[in-house]
TORMIGU-787587 format. One record per residue (C-alpha): x, y, z. Coordinates in steps of 0.5 Angstrom, whole numbers, plus 2048, in hexadecimal, padded with zeros to 3 digits. Layout:
// TORMIGU-787587
XYZ;...
This chain:
// TORMIGU-787587
800800800;8038077FE;80580C803;800813804;800818807;7FA81A80B;7F582080A;7F582680F;7EF824812;7F181D814;7F7821817;7F482481B;7EE82081D;7F381A820;7F8820823;7F2823826;7F081D829;7F681C82C;7F7823830;7F0823832;7EE81D834;7E981E839;7E482383D;7EA825842;7EF82583D;7EB82A839;7EA82F83F;7F182E841;7F383283A;7EE83883C;7F0838843;7F783A841;7F683E83C;7F3842841;7F9841846;7FE843840;7F984983F;7FB84B845;7F484A848;7F184C850;7EB84984F;7E884284B;7E184184B;7DF839849;7D8839847;7D6831845;7CF830842;7CC828842;7D3827845;7D682A83F;7D382583A;7CF82B838;7D5830838;7DA83383D;7DC83B83E;7E283D841;7E3845842;7E8848844;7EB84F846;7F184F843;7F485483D;7F0852837;7F2850830;7F485682B;7EF856825;7F6855821;7F684D824;7EF84C821;7F284981B;7F784481D;7F3843824;7F083C823;7F783B81E;7FB83481F;801836822;80083D822;80184082A;80484682D;808842832;80E83E82E;812842828;81783D827;81A83782A;81F83A82E;81A83D832;817836835;81C83483A;81A83C83D;81383B83C;80F83D842;80783C840;803837840;802837838;806837833;80383282D;7FF83782A;7FA830829;7F583182E;7F183682B;7F1832824;7F082C827;7EA82E82B;7E7831825;7E882A822;7E4826827;7DE82C829;7DB832827;7E0837829;7DD83F82B;7E284482E;7DF84C831;7E684F833;7E8857834;7EF859834;7F185F838;7F2863832;7EA862830;7E4866832;7DF860830;7E0859830;7E085482A;7DC84D82A;7DF847826;7DE841823;7E183C820;7E183681A;7E583081B;7EA832817;7EC83881C;7E983D817;7E4843819;7DD842817;7DA84781B;7DC84E820;7D7853822;7D9858828;7D685782E;7D785B834;7DC85883B;7E185A840;7E985883E;7E985083D;7E784B839;7E184683A;7E2840836;7DD83B835;7DD834833;7D6831830;7D582982E;7DC827831;7DE82182C;7D8821828;7DD820821;7DE819825;7D9816826;7DC81082A;7DF81482E;7D981982E;7D6811830;7DA810836;7DA817839;7D3816839;7D381083C;7D7812841;7D6819842;7D681984B;7DC81684B;7E081B845;7DC820849;7E081E84F;7E681D84C;7E5824849;7E4827851;7E9823853;7EF82784E;7EC82D850;7EE82B857;7F582B855;7F5833853;7F1835859;7F583285E;7FC83285C;7FD838859;7FC84085B;7FA847858;7F4846855;7EC844857;7E883F854;7E183D855;7DD838852;7D6837850;7D183184E;7CB83384A;7C582E84C;7BD82F84C;7BD836849;7C283984D;7C983984F;7CC836855;7D3837858;7D8831859;7DE83585C;7E183B85D;7E983C85F;7EB842860;7F384285F;7F6845864;7FA841867;7FC838867;7F883886E;7F283C86C;7F2837865;7F1831869;7EC83486E;7E8837868;7E8830864;7E782B86A;7E782E871;7EA830877;7EA82987A;7EF827874;7F382D876;7F482B87D;7F782487B;7FC827877;80482A879;80882D874;80D82A870;81482C873;81A82C86E;820828872;82682E872;82B828873;82882386D;82A829867;82F828863;83582D861;83383085B;82B82E85B;82983585E;824836859;81F83185C;819834861;814830863;80E831867;80782F868;80482B86E;80382386F;7FF820874;80181E87B;80481887D;7FE816881;7F9811882;7F381387E;7F681A87C;7F8817874;7F381486F;7F080D86D;7F280F866;7F7812861;7F281785F;7F581E861;7FC81E860;7FE82485B;805825858;80782C855;80D82E851;80E836850;806836852;80583184C;80182B84F;80482484D;80481D84F;80A81A852;809813853;810812855;80F81785B;80981585C;80A80E85E;81180F862;80C815867;807810867;80C80A86A;80F80F86E;808811872;80680A872;80C808876;80980E87C;80180C87B;801805876;7FA806876;7F980C872;7FC81186D;7FE81886E;7FB81D86A;800821867;801828864;809829861;80B83085D;81282F85A;814835857;81A834853;81E83684D;81B836847;821833843;82182D847;81A82A845;81882783E;80F82A83D;80F826837;80E81F838;80681E839;800821834;7FE82483A;80482683E;804823845;80981E843;80F822846;816820844;81C82384A;82382284A;824822851;81E81D852;823818857;82581E85B;81E82185C;81B81A85E;820819863;821821865;81881F867;81A81886A;81F81B86F;81A821871;81481D873;819819877;81B81E87A;81482187A;81081B87C;815819882;81581F885;80E81F886;80D817888;81381988D;80F81F890;80A81B892;80D815894;811819899;80B81C89C;80881589D;80E8128A0;8108188A5;8088188A7;8088118A8;8118128AB;80D8178B1;8068138B2;80C80D8B4;8108128B8;80B8158BC;80880E8BD;80E80A8C0;80E8098C8;8158098CC;8198028CD;81F8008CC;8237FF8C5;8267F98C4;8297F98BD;8287F18BB;82E7F28B6;8357F48B9;8377FB8B6;83D7FA8B1;8437FF8B0;8428068AB;8478098A8;84380C8A2;8418138A1;83A8168A3;83681489D;83980C89E;83780C8A6;83080F8A4;82F80989F;8328048A4;82D8078AA;8288068A5;8287FF8A4;8297FD8AC;8227F88AE;81D7FA8B2;81F7FB8B9;81A7F78BD;8177F98C4;81A7FF8C3;81C8048CA;81F80A8CB;82280C8D2;8248138D2;82A8148D7;82D81A8DA;83581A8D7;83981F8D6;83A8208CE;83F81C8CB;84581E8C6;8478168C4;83F8158C0;83F8168B9;83981A8B7;8348188B2;82E81C8AF;8288198AC;82381E8A8;81D81B8AB;82081E8B1;8228248B0;81B8258AC;8188258B4;81782B8B7;81A8288BE;81C82D8C3;82382A8C6;8248278BF;82681F8C1;82C81C8BC;82C8158BB;8348148BC;83680D8B9;83D80C8BD;84480A8BA;8448028BB;84C8008BD;84E7FB8B8;84F7F48BB;8577F38BC;8597EE8B7;8617EB8B8;8637EA8B1;86B7E78AF;86B7E58A8;8717E18A6;8727DF89F;8747DA89C;87B7D989E;87D7D48A5;87D7D98AA;8777DD8A9;8717DC8AA;8697DF8AA;8677DE8B1;85F7E18B1;85C7E18B8;8557E58BA;8537E88C1;84C7E88C2;8497EC8C8;8437EE8CB;8427F58C9;83C7FA8CB;83C8018C7;8388078CA;83680B8C5;8378148C9;83381A8C5;8378218C5;8308238C9;82E8208D1;82A81A8CE;82D8138CB;82A80E8C8;82D8078CB;82D8018C6;8307FB8C9;8347F58C5;8357EE8C8;83A7EA8C5;83C7E48C7;8437E28CA;8477DD8C6;84B7D98CA;84E7D48C6;8567D38C5;8597D78BF;85C7D38BA;8627D58B6;8617D48AF;8667D48A9;8657D78A3;8697D589D;8697DB897;86D7DF893;86B7E588F;86C7E1888;8667DC88B;8627E288C;8627E5886;8617DF883;85B7DE887;8587E4885;85A7E387D;8567DC87D;8517E0881;8507E587C;84F7DF877;84A7DA87A;8467E187B;8467E3874;8457DC872;83E7DB876;83B7E3873;83D7E086D;83A7DA86D;8337DE872;8347E286A;8337DD866;82C7DA86B;8297E086B;8277DF863;8247D9865;8217D4860;81B7D585C;8167D085B;8117D1857;8097CF85B;8037CF859;7FC7CE85D;7FB7C685A;8027C6860;7FC7C6866;7F87C0862;7FE7BC860;8037BD867;8047B786B;8047B9873;80B7B7877;8087BA87D;8077C0882;80D7C3884;80D7C888B;8067C788A;8057CD887;8087CB87F;8067C587A;80B7C2876;80A7BF870;80D7BD86B;80C7BF863;8107BA85D;8177BC85F;8167C1865;8147C286C;80F7C986D;80E7CB874;8077CE875;8047D387B;7FE7CF87E;7FB7D687F;7FC7DA879;7F97D5875;7F37D4879;7F27DB87A;7F27DD872;7ED7D8870;7E97DC877;7EB7E1874;7E87E186D;7E27DD870;7E07E3873;7E17E786D;7DD7E486A;7D77E586D;7D97EA872;7D47EB879;7D27F3876;7CC7F687A;7C87FC87A;7C780187F;7C480887F;7C780D882;7C4811887;7C6818886;7C881987F;7D081A87E;7D1820879;7D681E874;7DC823871;7DD82286B;7E0825864;7DB82885F;7DE82285B;7DD81D860;7D681F861;7D482085A;7D7819859;7D381585F;7CC81985E;7CC816857;7CE80F85A;7CA80F85F;7C780885E;7CE80685E;7D0807864;7C8804867;7CB7FE864;7D07FE869;7CC7FF870;7CC807870;7C780C86F;7C681486F;7C281A86F;7C381F86B;7C282786C;7C282B866;7C2831869;7C983186D;7CF83386A;7D382E864;7D7829868;7D382986E;7CC82786C;7CD81F86E;7CC81C874;7CC815875;7C7811879;7C9809878;7CF806878;7D17FF878;7D47FB87D;7D87F487E;7D97F3885;7DF7F8888;7DF7FC881;7DB801880;7DA804879;7DC80C87A;7DD813875;7E4810873;7E080A871;7DC80F86D;7E281286A;7E580B868;7E0809864;7DF810860;7E680F85F;7E480885C;7DF80B858;7E3810855;7EA80C853;7E6805852;7DE805851;7DD7FF84D;7E07FB855;7DA7FE858;7D4800853;7D07F9851;7C97F8850;7C87F4857;7C57F785E;7C77F1863;7CC7F4867;7D07ED868;7D27ED861;7D57F4860;7D97F3867;7DC7ED863;7DE7F285D;7E17F8862;7E27F8869;7E47FE86E;7EB7FD871;7E97FE878;7E47F8876;7EA7F4873;7ED7F687A;7E87F487E;7E77ED87A;7EE7EB87A;7EE7EB882;7E87E7882;7EA7E287E;7F27E2882;7ED7E1889;7EA7DB886;7EF7D7882;7F37D2885;7F87D488A;8007D488A;8017CE890;7FA7CA88F;7FC7C288D;7F97C0887;7F77B9884;7FA7B687E;7F37B787B;7F27BE87E;7F87C187A;7F67BD873;7EF7C0874;7F27C7875;7F77C5870;7F27C486A;7EE7CA86C;7F27CF869;7F27CB862;7EC7D0862;7EE7D6864;7F07DC860;7F67DE862;7F97D9868;8007DB868;7FF7E186D;7FB7E1873;7F57E8874;7FC7EB877;8007EA872;8057E4875;8077DE871;8047D8873;8097D486E;8107D386E;8147CF86B;8197CB86F;81E7C686C;81F7C3865;81F7BC866;8237BB85F;8297BE861;82B7B9866;82F7B2864;82A7AC864;82C7A886B;
């Protein structure tokens, strides 16, 4: 077949479909054009969730009449004149493709007025970007862009938009949030026309990041955040061009999110996707709060020459020249932030516990359970050694007046220093005399021998204080009256050196063997093992040893039974509905509330019920009146948000035509309910220490054939381990 060049109209259709792929990408281009025009106020209006039209109104500089003819032509822009400027571009757009692509995909109309014009102009364009109508129409300085019948020239995409209109609208609102949360300096309000009137979706003043978070979400969300502070010690030389600011969830329980739906990243004020950095932040955060994900707003400012913005049509994928350094810097900063926050909480709790323990101690004779050894190290090591002394049984403090002693070594503990006591007592640890050791070493010669004699005496140590009090610690050591023997040691310097060399070789060989054994033997097994394995016996009343082919495996009897019970409970969870005595008001984002209202029947299938007051502000109209329950688990607001996030990301997981609550829970399970079921499965399973007959072991192993995932228990412990391969041994 001959190669031919595509006609211009086909080329435009193909390219436009790549630039404008969804409703959110179409609106994104209009918002960025308004910001590039220095707009400080942007108003967005939807009619029928964007299916009929989308309107963006700004108060920017407007469009000069001299630029009307090239306004919607392809590859025509005022933001970039030559390729060399691409490395220093500071505007959101620079390709000159957005408006031309919109002309190919919808009915485009622009109403604008420049500062040098007395009256505004209304312009209509055809699919090629040519002007088909122009008329004077009054308006203030700025621009209004109207998109009507989006994707009408593409029937398949238009049908897909209409069928999934709710989801497309929610994704569009989520995209608008990205420009409202982390970018300051402009106001943005969003309206929706429904049933003959406009209703406001949200309003953002754009004065600061804090006010943006409060206005878009709520004040409770802001209280759960902490400012991001860069670790100055982690900044490498020559890397001062990176500035990072923002907020992240506190590492405390309940401050995070059940899903990763509120994580926003900005590079030079441009919203972007940084999956590697997001993954690293989530991993760091879950080390401190393992059941939740953080709310993240990070603003990164760096040299534009270190960025590559022209990677994807939506310009959300950005390549950084110093990506690894940026990840290290944020990681070290988070470690310092989280550790400091955690240590403050731990130290406060520890101090309270110590004070209560100290004040509740009754005076008694303190007798040390182990002898105190001499310590000639520095003060820091003395503190470490003292902290490791075992608890003293039956403590008794005997206060005895005595003149000050200068022979004691002063020991101060920070806890006692923090207590306000008028007499300021200090616990002194006495210096202990070394036991007398008489040594007379004779090298390997007939005239010199090595005599080692040890003398033990009964000792009683007393520690005195610099004030007129002392704490008496009595330590009794049994006298050893056995006779002392003379020992002759036959040793030379060469033999000592050779011994050290041999010891080093043996240590290296052991380390090498240990490293080799860490790799282990890889054995592939399938679930048929549980049906064909031959039982060898029970070990230590907790493990079952089986043989399969030429391999021995050890099975955890508790983990096996726990996994079976866990999946059995998952298939039929003990869920009940419970009416609430007092309805609980939900504080949801605009997107979450609208998604809940449009999918009310799905929430009812999962055991929830709500009361809606349309007279209240958006985000506060829903009240929860019924919740699902199971044993000790009770659903709450976080479970509602988890189901909303699932509907937003994967609606096919929960949206089916089935009204039975049990079948819904077989497809989707709340995290809290999973933990409750796992705990119940654990408590009802065979325990370590239970004796099993051969028949019981056989029945337990046979049950695992029908288990979906028999390799781990409900708490992610392995159920089976490879013990040894018999084929590696020679036949007897």
